[in-house]
Biopython code that builds the backbone (N, CA, C, O; Angstrom):
import numpy as np
from Bio.PDB.StructureBuilder import StructureBuilder

atoms = [
    (1, "MET", "N", (16.767, 14.279, 8.053)),
    (1, "MET", "CA", (16.399, 14.488, 9.308)),
    (1, "MET", "C", (16.748, 12.975, 10.176)),
    (1, "MET", "O", (16.368, 11.966, 9.582)),
    (2, "ASP", "N", (17.097, 12.866, 10.860)),
    (2, "ASP", "CA", (17.137, 11.364, 11.715)),
    (2, "ASP", "C", (15.894, 10.940, 12.028)),
    (2, "ASP", "O", (14.931, 11.658, 11.759)),
    (3, "ILE", "N", (15.783, 10.093, 12.452)),
    (3, "ILE", "CA", (13.881, 9.497, 13.382)),
    (3, "ILE", "C", (13.956, 10.241, 14.651)),
    (3, "ILE", "O", (12.960, 10.747, 15.168)),
    (4, "ILE", "N", (15.053, 10.302, 15.112)),
    (4, "ILE", "CA", (15.131, 10.913, 16.634)),
    (4, "ILE", "C", (14.718, 12.699, 16.915)),
    (4, "ILE", "O", (14.262, 13.385, 17.830)),
    (5, "ASP", "N", (15.278, 12.916, 15.291)),
    (5, "ASP", "CA", (14.691, 14.242, 15.138)),
    (5, "ASP", "C", (13.166, 14.125, 15.002)),
    (5, "ASP", "O", (12.423, 14.470, 15.921)),
    (6, "THR", "N", (12.848, 13.779, 14.189)),
    (6, "THR", "CA", (11.492, 13.768, 13.450)),
    (6, "THR", "C", (10.409, 13.589, 14.916)),
    (6, "THR", "O", (9.603, 14.465, 15.229)),
    (7, "ILE", "N", (10.616, 12.098, 15.809)),
    (7, "ILE", "CA", (10.244, 12.284, 17.068)),
    (7, "ILE", "C", (10.412, 13.435, 17.822)),
    (7, "ILE", "O", (9.399, 13.693, 18.473)),
    (8, "LYS", "N", (11.410, 14.296, 17.984)),
    (8, "LYS", "CA", (11.742, 15.393, 18.835)),
    (8, "LYS", "C", (10.777, 16.424, 17.820)),
    (8, "LYS", "O", (9.977, 17.022, 18.539)),
    (9, "GLU", "N", (10.693, 16.625, 17.047)),
    (9, "GLU", "CA", (9.827, 17.652, 16.287)),
    (9, "GLU", "C", (8.469, 17.405, 16.223)),
    (9, "GLU", "O", (7.818, 18.448, 16.162)),
    (10, "GLN", "N", (7.668, 16.167, 16.215)),
    (10, "GLN", "CA", (6.527, 15.792, 16.279)),
    (10, "GLN", "C", (6.171, 15.911, 17.853)),
    (10, "GLN", "O", (4.999, 16.220, 18.071)),
    (11, "ILE", "N", (6.929, 15.731, 18.892)),
    (11, "ILE", "CA", (6.427, 16.218, 20.288)),
    (11, "ILE", "C", (6.092, 17.351, 20.863)),
    (11, "ILE", "O", (5.297, 17.686, 21.741)),
    (12, "GLU", "N", (7.278, 18.155, 19.824)),
    (12, "GLU", "CA", (7.455, 19.492, 20.243)),
    (12, "GLU", "C", (6.146, 20.278, 19.838)),
    (12, "GLU", "O", (5.278, 20.780, 20.552)),
    (13, "THR", "N", (6.293, 20.223, 18.325)),
    (13, "THR", "CA", (5.216, 21.058, 17.709)),
    (13, "THR", "C", (3.635, 20.445, 17.997)),
    (13, "THR", "O", (2.652, 20.990, 17.494)),
    (14, "ASN", "N", (3.530, 19.220, 18.889)),
    (14, "ASN", "CA", (2.085, 19.240, 19.019)),
    (14, "ASN", "C", (1.711, 19.159, 20.438)),
    (14, "ASN", "O", (2.182, 18.337, 21.224)),
    (15, "ASP", "N", (0.761, 20.137, 20.748)),
    (15, "ASP", "CA", (0.697, 20.206, 22.434)),
    (15, "ASP", "C", (-0.247, 18.647, 23.164)),
    (15, "ASP", "O", (-0.078, 18.204, 24.300)),
    (16, "VAL", "N", (-1.029, 18.192, 22.303)),
    (16, "VAL", "CA", (-1.537, 16.681, 22.351)),
    (16, "VAL", "C", (-1.323, 15.655, 21.411)),
    (16, "VAL", "O", (-2.028, 15.746, 20.406)),
    (17, "LEU", "N", (-0.493, 14.641, 21.462)),
    (17, "LEU", "CA", (0.130, 13.813, 21.036)),
    (17, "LEU", "C", (0.134, 12.467, 21.435)),
    (17, "LEU", "O", (0.796, 12.150, 22.423)),
    (18, "LEU", "N", (-0.655, 11.439, 20.666)),
    (18, "LEU", "CA", (-0.827, 10.287, 20.873)),
    (18, "LEU", "C", (-0.096, 9.500, 19.921)),
    (18, "LEU", "O", (-0.419, 9.666, 18.745)),
    (19, "TYR", "N", (0.688, 8.795, 20.138)),
    (19, "TYR", "CA", (1.809, 7.634, 19.484)),
    (19, "TYR", "C", (1.014, 6.045, 19.906)),
    (19, "TYR", "O", (1.076, 5.490, 21.003)),
    (20, "MET", "N", (0.305, 5.571, 18.709)),
    (20, "MET", "CA", (-0.684, 4.606, 18.894)),
    (20, "MET", "C", (-0.587, 3.766, 17.848)),
    (20, "MET", "O", (0.281, 3.906, 16.986)),
    (21, "LYS", "N", (-1.728, 2.545, 17.833)),
    (21, "LYS", "CA", (-1.751, 1.569, 17.129)),
    (21, "LYS", "C", (-2.670, 1.351, 16.232)),
    (21, "LYS", "O", (-3.426, 0.420, 16.511)),
    (22, "GLY", "N", (-2.917, 2.044, 14.974)),
    (22, "GLY", "CA", (-3.680, 2.634, 14.269)),
    (22, "GLY", "C", (-4.428, 3.744, 14.005)),
    (22, "GLY", "O", (-3.531, 4.541, 13.733)),
    (23, "SER", "N", (-5.424, 4.333, 13.900)),
    (23, "SER", "CA", (-5.888, 5.775, 13.852)),
    (23, "SER", "C", (-6.864, 5.796, 14.675)),
    (23, "SER", "O", (-7.372, 4.703, 14.928)),
    (24, "PRO", "N", (-7.387, 6.930, 15.292)),
    (24, "PRO", "CA", (-8.575, 7.467, 15.965)),
    (24, "PRO", "C", (-9.908, 6.597, 15.442)),
    (24, "PRO", "O", (-10.773, 6.045, 16.122)),
    (25, "ASN", "N", (-9.782, 6.665, 14.203)),
    (25, "ASN", "CA", (-11.114, 5.957, 14.049)),
    (25, "ASN", "C", (-10.830, 4.699, 13.887)),
    (25, "ASN", "O", (-11.760, 4.001, 13.485)),
    (26, "GLN", "N", (-9.561, 4.063, 14.126)),
    (26, "GLN", "CA", (-9.966, 2.678, 13.251)),
    (26, "GLN", "C", (-8.463, 1.864, 14.140)),
    (26, "GLN", "O", (-7.516, 1.215, 13.694)),
    (27, "PRO", "N", (-8.862, 2.310, 15.614)),
    (27, "PRO", "CA", (-7.517, 1.440, 16.310)),
    (27, "PRO", "C", (-7.182, 0.254, 15.963)),
    (27, "PRO", "O", (-7.971, -0.377, 15.259)),
    (28, "GLN", "N", (-6.148, -0.241, 16.299)),
    (28, "GLN", "CA", (-5.893, -1.763, 15.847)),
    (28, "GLN", "C", (-5.360, -2.349, 17.048)),
    (28, "GLN", "O", (-4.769, -3.388, 16.754)),
    (29, "CYS", "N", (-5.322, -2.056, 18.531)),
    (29, "CYS", "CA", (-5.191, -2.755, 19.671)),
    (29, "CYS", "C", (-6.223, -2.015, 20.795)),
    (29, "CYS", "O", (-6.720, -0.892, 20.884)),
    (30, "GLY", "N", (-6.262, -2.969, 21.418)),
    (30, "GLY", "CA", (-7.683, -2.808, 22.716)),
    (30, "GLY", "C", (-6.917, -1.425, 23.627)),
    (30, "GLY", "O", (-7.719, -0.552, 23.960)),
    (31, "PHE", "N", (-5.460, -1.203, 24.025)),
    (31, "PHE", "CA", (-5.235, -0.382, 24.566)),
    (31, "PHE", "C", (-5.199, 0.846, 23.940)),
    (31, "PHE", "O", (-5.370, 1.817, 24.678)),
    (32, "SER", "N", (-5.015, 1.055, 22.740)),
    (32, "SER", "CA", (-4.978, 2.469, 21.918)),
    (32, "SER", "C", (-6.606, 2.822, 21.796)),
    (32, "SER", "O", (-7.011, 3.983, 21.838)),
    (33, "ALA", "N", (-7.543, 1.589, 21.628)),
    (33, "ALA", "CA", (-8.747, 2.035, 21.702)),
    (33, "ALA", "C", (-9.534, 2.797, 23.025)),
    (33, "ALA", "O", (-10.483, 3.560, 23.198)),
    (34, "ARG", "N", (-8.745, 2.247, 23.650)),
    (34, "ARG", "CA", (-9.345, 2.606, 25.380)),
    (34, "ARG", "C", (-8.725, 4.029, 25.981)),
    (34, "ARG", "O", (-9.184, 4.760, 26.859)),
    (35, "THR", "N", (-7.538, 4.151, 25.204)),
    (35, "THR", "CA", (-6.616, 5.422, 25.040)),
    (35, "THR", "C", (-7.223, 6.533, 23.922)),
    (35, "THR", "O", (-7.194, 7.738, 24.174)),
    (36, "VAL", "N", (-7.621, 6.150, 23.010)),
    (36, "VAL", "CA", (-8.307, 7.516, 22.222)),
    (36, "VAL", "C", (-9.842, 7.848, 23.246)),
    (36, "VAL", "O", (-10.175, 8.932, 23.723)),
    (37, "GLU", "N", (-10.452, 6.722, 23.338)),
    (37, "GLU", "CA", (-11.800, 6.711, 24.034)),
    (37, "GLU", "C", (-11.614, 7.984, 25.000)),
    (37, "GLU", "O", (-12.079, 9.100, 24.767)),
    (38, "VAL", "N", (-10.810, 7.601, 26.188)),
    (38, "VAL", "CA", (-10.687, 8.524, 27.010)),
    (38, "VAL", "C", (-10.040, 9.938, 26.623)),
    (38, "VAL", "O", (-10.358, 10.840, 27.398)),
    (39, "LEU", "N", (-9.318, 10.244, 25.728)),
    (39, "LEU", "CA", (-8.808, 11.497, 24.979)),
    (39, "LEU", "C", (-9.914, 12.065, 24.188)),
    (39, "LEU", "O", (-10.040, 13.242, 23.848)),
    (40, "MET", "N", (-10.597, 11.200, 23.971)),
    (40, "MET", "CA", (-11.966, 11.870, 22.698)),
    (40, "MET", "C", (-13.025, 12.210, 24.261)),
    (40, "MET", "O", (-13.671, 13.171, 23.844)),
    (41, "ALA", "N", (-13.321, 12.069, 25.123)),
    (41, "ALA", "CA", (-14.258, 12.394, 26.089)),
    (41, "ALA", "C", (-13.709, 13.234, 26.544)),
    (41, "ALA", "O", (-14.505, 13.853, 27.250)),
    (42, "CYS", "N", (-11.986, 14.016, 26.594)),
    (42, "CYS", "CA", (-11.757, 15.338, 27.265)),
    (42, "CYS", "C", (-12.103, 16.504, 26.227)),
    (42, "CYS", "O", (-11.839, 17.676, 26.491)),
    (43, "GLY", "N", (-12.659, 16.145, 25.131)),
    (43, "GLY", "CA", (-13.262, 17.406, 24.257)),
    (43, "GLY", "C", (-12.366, 18.018, 23.247)),
    (43, "GLY", "O", (-12.822, 18.625, 22.278)),
    (44, "GLU", "N", (-10.859, 17.837, 23.499)),
    (44, "GLU", "CA", (-10.197, 18.573, 22.636)),
    (44, "GLU", "C", (-9.309, 17.681, 21.498)),
    (44, "GLU", "O", (-9.032, 16.484, 21.430)),
    (45, "ARG", "N", (-9.056, 18.634, 20.797)),
    (45, "ARG", "CA", (-8.098, 17.913, 19.488)),
    (45, "ARG", "C", (-6.852, 17.605, 19.708)),
    (45, "ARG", "O", (-6.098, 18.386, 20.287)),
    (46, "PHE", "N", (-6.410, 16.224, 19.200)),
    (46, "PHE", "CA", (-5.189, 15.556, 19.421)),
    (46, "PHE", "C", (-4.170, 15.365, 18.360)),
    (46, "PHE", "O", (-4.872, 14.987, 17.422)),
    (47, "ALA", "N", (-3.010, 15.391, 17.952)),
    (47, "ALA", "CA", (-2.620, 14.763, 16.976)),
    (47, "ALA", "C", (-2.294, 13.367, 17.217)),
    (47, "ALA", "O", (-2.399, 12.888, 18.346)),
    (48, "TYR", "N", (-1.901, 12.687, 16.213)),
    (48, "TYR", "CA", (-1.933, 11.116, 16.617)),
    (48, "TYR", "C", (-1.072, 10.829, 15.119)),
    (48, "TYR", "O", (-1.290, 11.145, 13.949)),
    (49, "VAL", "N", (0.319, 9.844, 16.023)),
    (49, "VAL", "CA", (1.140, 8.954, 15.128)),
    (49, "VAL", "C", (0.621, 7.689, 15.197)),
    (49, "VAL", "O", (0.462, 7.287, 16.349)),
    (50, "ASP", "N", (0.183, 6.639, 13.974)),
    (50, "ASP", "CA", (0.243, 5.543, 13.809)),
    (50, "ASP", "C", (1.895, 4.733, 13.615)),
    (50, "ASP", "O", (2.643, 4.778, 12.639)),
    (51, "ILE", "N", (2.053, 4.129, 14.729)),
    (51, "ILE", "CA", (3.213, 3.404, 14.979)),
    (51, "ILE", "C", (3.415, 2.006, 13.847)),
    (51, "ILE", "O", (4.454, 1.480, 13.449)),
    (52, "LEU", "N", (2.042, 1.697, 13.558)),
    (52, "LEU", "CA", (2.179, 0.714, 12.691)),
    (52, "LEU", "C", (2.852, 0.798, 10.880)),
    (52, "LEU", "O", (3.539, 0.089, 10.145)),
    (53, "SER", "N", (2.235, 1.949, 10.823)),
    (53, "SER", "CA", (3.049, 2.376, 9.332)),
    (53, "SER", "C", (4.002, 3.393, 9.167)),
    (53, "SER", "O", (4.198, 4.149, 8.215)),
    (54, "ASN", "N", (4.748, 3.252, 10.614)),
    (54, "ASN", "CA", (6.054, 4.299, 10.953)),
    (54, "ASN", "C", (6.702, 3.231, 11.644)),
    (54, "ASN", "O", (6.924, 3.504, 12.824)),
    (55, "PRO", "N", (7.028, 2.234, 11.318)),
    (55, "PRO", "CA", (8.089, 1.368, 11.813)),
    (55, "PRO", "C", (9.321, 1.656, 12.627)),
    (55, "PRO", "O", (9.734, 1.104, 13.647)),
    (56, "GLU", "N", (9.807, 2.659, 11.924)),
    (56, "GLU", "CA", (11.331, 3.327, 11.982)),
    (56, "GLU", "C", (10.710, 4.510, 13.773)),
    (56, "GLU", "O", (11.307, 4.443, 14.848)),
    (57, "ILE", "N", (9.789, 5.173, 13.578)),
    (57, "ILE", "CA", (9.202, 5.349, 14.960)),
    (57, "ILE", "C", (8.917, 4.258, 15.824)),
    (57, "ILE", "O", (9.598, 4.227, 16.849)),
    (58, "ARG", "N", (8.008, 3.277, 15.652)),
    (58, "ARG", "CA", (7.953, 2.184, 16.617)),
    (58, "ARG", "C", (9.257, 1.759, 17.018)),
    (58, "ARG", "O", (9.168, 1.260, 18.140)),
    (59, "ALA", "N", (10.585, 1.737, 16.531)),
    (59, "ALA", "CA", (11.383, 0.927, 16.957)),
    (59, "ALA", "C", (12.344, 1.919, 17.611)),
    (59, "ALA", "O", (13.173, 1.409, 18.364)),
    (60, "ASN", "N", (12.384, 3.417, 17.436)),
    (60, "ASN", "CA", (12.717, 4.388, 18.196)),
    (60, "ASN", "C", (12.702, 5.290, 19.318)),
    (60, "ASN", "O", (13.470, 6.027, 19.937)),
    (61, "LEU", "N", (11.266, 4.844, 19.315)),
    (61, "LEU", "CA", (10.493, 5.643, 20.451)),
    (61, "LEU", "C", (10.406, 5.409, 21.875)),
    (61, "LEU", "O", (10.371, 6.237, 22.785)),
    (62, "PRO", "N", (10.368, 3.706, 21.935)),
    (62, "PRO", "CA", (10.697, 3.366, 23.518)),
    (62, "PRO", "C", (11.717, 4.015, 23.666)),
    (62, "PRO", "O", (11.634, 5.001, 24.400)),
    (63, "GLN", "N", (12.885, 3.730, 23.098)),
    (63, "GLN", "CA", (14.683, 4.123, 23.834)),
    (63, "GLN", "C", (14.508, 5.345, 24.264)),
    (63, "GLN", "O", (14.725, 5.516, 25.463)),
    (64, "TYR", "N", (13.971, 6.820, 23.243)),
    (64, "TYR", "CA", (13.825, 7.868, 23.234)),
    (64, "TYR", "C", (12.872, 8.203, 24.543)),
    (64, "TYR", "O", (13.318, 8.956, 25.409)),
    (65, "ALA", "N", (11.952, 7.805, 24.633)),
    (65, "ALA", "CA", (11.260, 8.326, 25.452)),
    (65, "ALA", "C", (11.467, 6.906, 27.014)),
    (65, "ALA", "O", (10.740, 7.089, 27.991)),
    (66, "ASN", "N", (11.979, 6.258, 27.026)),
    (66, "ASN", "CA", (12.620, 5.619, 28.366)),
    (66, "ASN", "C", (11.059, 4.802, 28.631)),
    (66, "ASN", "O", (10.579, 4.608, 29.748)),
    (67, "TRP", "N", (10.522, 4.453, 27.521)),
    (67, "TRP", "CA", (8.893, 3.793, 27.998)),
    (67, "TRP", "C", (8.270, 2.787, 26.821)),
    (67, "TRP", "O", (7.531, 2.954, 25.851)),
    (68, "PRO", "N", (9.199, 1.265, 27.632)),
    (68, "PRO", "CA", (8.798, 0.367, 26.295)),
    (68, "PRO", "C", (7.570, 0.061, 25.518)),
    (68, "PRO", "O", (7.664, -0.658, 24.523)),
    (69, "THR", "N", (6.298, 0.602, 25.933)),
    (69, "THR", "CA", (4.865, -0.099, 25.294)),
    (69, "THR", "C", (4.383, 1.206, 24.503)),
    (69, "THR", "O", (4.742, 2.379, 24.612)),
    (70, "PHE", "N", (3.420, 0.575, 23.648)),
    (70, "PHE", "CA", (2.387, 1.678, 23.581)),
    (70, "PHE", "C", (1.176, 1.328, 23.429)),
    (70, "PHE", "O", (0.996, 0.155, 23.102)),
    (71, "PRO", "N", (0.033, 2.174, 23.606)),
    (71, "PRO", "CA", (0.585, 3.991, 23.307)),
    (71, "PRO", "C", (1.231, 4.646, 23.897)),
    (71, "PRO", "O", (1.694, 4.074, 24.884)),
    (72, "GLN", "N", (1.554, 5.759, 23.767)),
    (72, "GLN", "CA", (1.690, 6.722, 24.429)),
    (72, "GLN", "C", (1.213, 8.089, 24.435)),
    (72, "GLN", "O", (0.776, 8.571, 23.390)),
    (73, "LEU", "N", (1.247, 8.662, 25.342)),
    (73, "LEU", "CA", (0.636, 10.183, 25.186)),
    (73, "LEU", "C", (1.671, 11.135, 26.022)),
    (73, "LEU", "O", (2.166, 11.048, 27.146)),
    (74, "TRP", "N", (1.759, 11.969, 25.088)),
    (74, "TRP", "CA", (2.562, 13.146, 25.113)),
    (74, "TRP", "C", (1.429, 14.765, 25.344)),
    (74, "TRP", "O", (0.674, 15.354, 24.570)),
    (75, "VAL", "N", (1.734, 14.944, 26.449)),
    (75, "VAL", "CA", (1.123, 16.276, 27.035)),
    (75, "VAL", "C", (2.144, 17.735, 27.036)),
    (75, "VAL", "O", (2.899, 17.899, 27.995)),
    (76, "SER", "N", (2.099, 18.968, 25.680)),
    (76, "SER", "CA", (2.825, 19.415, 26.490)),
    (76, "SER", "C", (4.748, 19.057, 26.527)),
    (76, "SER", "O", (5.446, 19.354, 27.497)),
    (77, "GLY", "N", (5.142, 18.563, 25.590)),
    (77, "GLY", "CA", (5.684, 18.325, 25.245)),
    (77, "GLY", "C", (6.351, 16.801, 26.308)),
    (77, "GLY", "O", (7.453, 16.305, 26.075)),
    (78, "GLU", "N", (5.569, 16.374, 27.240)),
    (78, "GLU", "CA", (5.805, 15.812, 28.333)),
    (78, "GLU", "C", (5.425, 14.058, 28.082)),
    (78, "GLU", "O", (4.374, 13.724, 27.535)),
    (79, "LEU", "N", (6.324, 13.170, 28.513)),
    (79, "LEU", "CA", (5.574, 12.133, 28.431)),
    (79, "LEU", "C", (4.187, 12.026, 29.530)),
    (79, "LEU", "O", (4.355, 12.724, 30.529)),
    (80, "VAL", "N", (3.157, 11.436, 29.504)),
    (80, "VAL", "CA", (1.956, 11.219, 30.668)),
    (80, "VAL", "C", (2.111, 9.689, 30.689)),
    (80, "VAL", "O", (2.114, 9.326, 31.865)),
    (81, "GLY", "N", (2.207, 8.928, 30.069)),
    (81, "GLY", "CA", (2.338, 7.351, 30.125)),
    (81, "GLY", "C", (1.283, 7.231, 28.836)),
    (81, "GLY", "O", (0.866, 8.004, 27.973)),
    (82, "GLY", "N", (1.073, 5.737, 29.211)),
    (82, "GLY", "CA", (0.242, 4.729, 28.199)),
    (82, "GLY", "C", (-1.425, 4.569, 28.922)),
    (82, "GLY", "O", (-1.895, 5.342, 29.757)),
    (83, "CYS", "N", (-2.069, 3.439, 28.377)),
    (83, "CYS", "CA", (-3.349, 3.389, 28.283)),
    (83, "CYS", "C", (-3.521, 3.340, 30.206)),
    (83, "CYS", "O", (-4.172, 4.257, 30.706)),
    (84, "ASP", "N", (-2.919, 2.263, 31.148)),
    (84, "ASP", "CA", (-3.516, 2.378, 32.252)),
    (84, "ASP", "C", (-3.344, 4.106, 33.182)),
    (84, "ASP", "O", (-4.073, 4.690, 33.983)),
    (85, "ILE", "N", (-2.014, 4.429, 32.555)),
    (85, "ILE", "CA", (-1.932, 5.499, 33.304)),
    (85, "ILE", "C", (-3.049, 7.007, 32.746)),
    (85, "ILE", "O", (-3.585, 7.828, 33.491)),
    (86, "VAL", "N", (-3.084, 6.967, 31.818)),
    (86, "VAL", "CA", (-4.217, 7.932, 31.121)),
    (86, "VAL", "C", (-5.328, 7.624, 31.151)),
    (86, "VAL", "O", (-6.003, 8.587, 30.786)),
    (87, "THR", "N", (-6.118, 6.519, 31.468)),
    (87, "THR", "CA", (-7.205, 5.933, 32.211)),
    (87, "THR", "C", (-7.411, 6.272, 33.045)),
    (87, "THR", "O", (-8.473, 6.875, 33.196)),
    (88, "GLU", "N", (-6.397, 6.068, 34.249)),
    (88, "GLU", "CA", (-6.511, 6.473, 35.873)),
    (88, "GLU", "C", (-6.922, 8.107, 36.211)),
    (88, "GLU", "O", (-7.734, 8.545, 37.025)),
    (89, "MET", "N", (-5.947, 8.886, 35.165)),
    (89, "MET", "CA", (-5.834, 10.140, 35.465)),
    (89, "MET", "C", (-7.287, 10.634, 35.237)),
    (89, "MET", "O", (-7.954, 11.371, 35.963)),
    (90, "TYR", "N", (-7.774, 9.787, 33.514)),
    (90, "TYR", "CA", (-9.263, 10.692, 33.172)),
    (90, "TYR", "C", (-10.232, 10.225, 34.314)),
    (90, "TYR", "O", (-11.145, 11.025, 34.516)),
    (91, "ASP", "N", (-10.234, 8.943, 35.218)),
    (91, "ASP", "CA", (-11.214, 8.629, 35.974)),
    (91, "ASP", "C", (-10.851, 9.342, 37.365)),
    (91, "ASP", "O", (-11.687, 9.234, 38.262)),
    (92, "ALA", "N", (-9.765, 10.007, 37.599)),
    (92, "ALA", "CA", (-9.657, 10.845, 38.856)),
    (92, "ALA", "C", (-9.683, 12.521, 38.544)),
    (92, "ALA", "O", (-9.231, 13.465, 39.193)),
    (93, "GLY", "N", (-10.429, 12.453, 37.235)),
    (93, "GLY", "CA", (-10.334, 14.059, 36.450)),
    (93, "GLY", "C", (-9.102, 14.743, 36.212)),
    (93, "GLY", "O", (-9.054, 15.902, 35.798)),
    (94, "GLU", "N", (-8.134, 14.054, 36.463)),
    (94, "GLU", "CA", (-6.596, 14.919, 35.650)),
    (94, "GLU", "C", (-6.694, 15.181, 34.233)),
    (94, "GLU", "O", (-6.523, 16.301, 33.751)),
    (95, "LEU", "N", (-6.948, 14.224, 33.619)),
    (95, "LEU", "CA", (-6.630, 14.409, 31.778)),
    (95, "LEU", "C", (-7.093, 15.381, 31.872)),
    (95, "LEU", "O", (-6.342, 16.354, 31.805)),
    (96, "GLN", "N", (-8.109, 15.537, 32.012)),
    (96, "GLN", "CA", (-9.178, 16.923, 31.628)),
    (96, "GLN", "C", (-8.823, 17.971, 31.262)),
    (96, "GLN", "O", (-8.832, 18.595, 30.201)),
    (97, "THR", "N", (-8.330, 18.202, 32.767)),
    (97, "THR", "CA", (-7.638, 19.477, 32.956)),
    (97, "THR", "C", (-6.380, 19.417, 32.467)),
    (97, "THR", "O", (-6.113, 20.464, 31.877)),
    (98, "LEU", "N", (-5.417, 18.568, 32.460)),
    (98, "LEU", "CA", (-3.703, 18.873, 31.964)),
    (98, "LEU", "C", (-4.398, 18.729, 30.171)),
    (98, "LEU", "O", (-3.921, 19.659, 29.520)),
    (99, "VAL", "N", (-5.188, 17.990, 29.438)),
    (99, "VAL", "CA", (-5.463, 18.189, 27.962)),
    (99, "VAL", "C", (-6.147, 19.560, 27.783)),
    (99, "VAL", "O", (-5.842, 20.283, 26.834)),
    (100, "LYS", "N", (-6.883, 19.844, 28.509)),
    (100, "LYS", "CA", (-7.058, 21.493, 28.240)),
    (100, "LYS", "C", (-6.439, 22.577, 28.237)),
    (100, "LYS", "O", (-6.464, 23.450, 27.370)),
    (101, "GLU", "N", (-5.749, 22.547, 29.406)),
    (101, "GLU", "CA", (-4.614, 23.326, 29.792)),
    (101, "GLU", "C", (-3.782, 23.575, 28.631)),
    (101, "GLU", "O", (-3.563, 24.691, 28.160)),
    (102, "ALA", "N", (-3.109, 21.936, 27.984)),
    (102, "ALA", "CA", (-2.034, 22.077, 26.834)),
    (102, "ALA", "C", (-3.125, 22.524, 25.788)),
    (102, "ALA", "O", (-2.573, 22.996, 24.794)),
    (103, "ALA", "N", (-4.484, 22.524, 25.700)),
    (103, "ALA", "CA", (-5.030, 23.127, 24.330)),
    (103, "ALA", "C", (-5.196, 24.863, 24.377)),
    (103, "ALA", "O", (-5.273, 25.614, 23.406)),
    (104, "VAL", "N", (-5.212, 25.093, 25.307)),
    (104, "VAL", "CA", (-5.128, 26.639, 25.263)),
    (104, "VAL", "C", (-4.014, 27.095, 25.814)),
    (104, "VAL", "O", (-4.031, 28.234, 26.281)),
    (105, "ALA", "N", (-3.166, 26.535, 25.858)),
    (105, "ALA", "CA", (-1.411, 27.292, 26.535)),
    (105, "ALA", "C", (-1.063, 27.993, 25.029)),
    (105, "ALA", "O", (-1.135, 27.541, 23.887)),
    (106, "PRO", "N", (-0.731, 29.062, 25.466)),
    (106, "PRO", "CA", (-0.023, 30.040, 23.927)),
    (106, "PRO", "C", (0.959, 29.456, 23.435)),
    (106, "PRO", "O", (1.772, 28.909, 24.180)),
    (107, "GLU", "N", (1.123, 29.440, 21.873)),
    (107, "GLU", "CA", (1.860, 28.978, 21.239)),
    (107, "GLU", "C", (3.721, 29.347, 21.818)),
    (107, "GLU", "O", (4.060, 30.461, 22.216)),
    (108, "SER", "N", (4.670, 28.159, 21.729)),
    (108, "SER", "CA", (5.670, 28.779, 22.931)),
    (108, "SER", "C", (6.304, 29.421, 21.192)),
    (108, "SER", "O", (5.672, 29.502, 20.139)),
    (109, "GLU", "N", (7.321, 29.674, 21.399)),
    (109, "GLU", "CA", (7.863, 30.783, 19.765)),
    (109, "GLU", "C", (9.766, 29.843, 20.427)),
    (109, "GLU", "O", (10.810, 30.065, 19.813)),
]
sb = StructureBuilder()
sb.init_structure("model")
sb.init_model(0)
sb.init_chain("A")
sb.init_seg("    ")
for serial, (resi, resn, name, xyz) in enumerate(atoms, 1):
    if name == "N":
        sb.init_residue(resn, " ", resi, " ")
    sb.init_atom(name, np.array(xyz, "f"), 0.0, 1.0, " ", f" {name:<3s}", serial, name[0])
structure = sb.get_structure()
């Protein structure tokens, strides 16, 4: 499986997925830390991929997503955005709704 297939599979099999630097317990940059903070405040489980320990994903995801920076939040197979967008959506109450709806959505077959 090539790296693009791996990325596609990760996005398709995780309703809420965060590509970040580090882990939720030990974020390795301020933007990842802030994104994890607002995502955890939504109260739903989410998956994550540490791009620092996955250099192929780090190198290829920006081209696949057409989004140059990290973190990247994906919900229901769609790119939501990075730290600024995620934080703004949280402050507006939009992120909580989006994440909750994705978490209760029936599994696609």
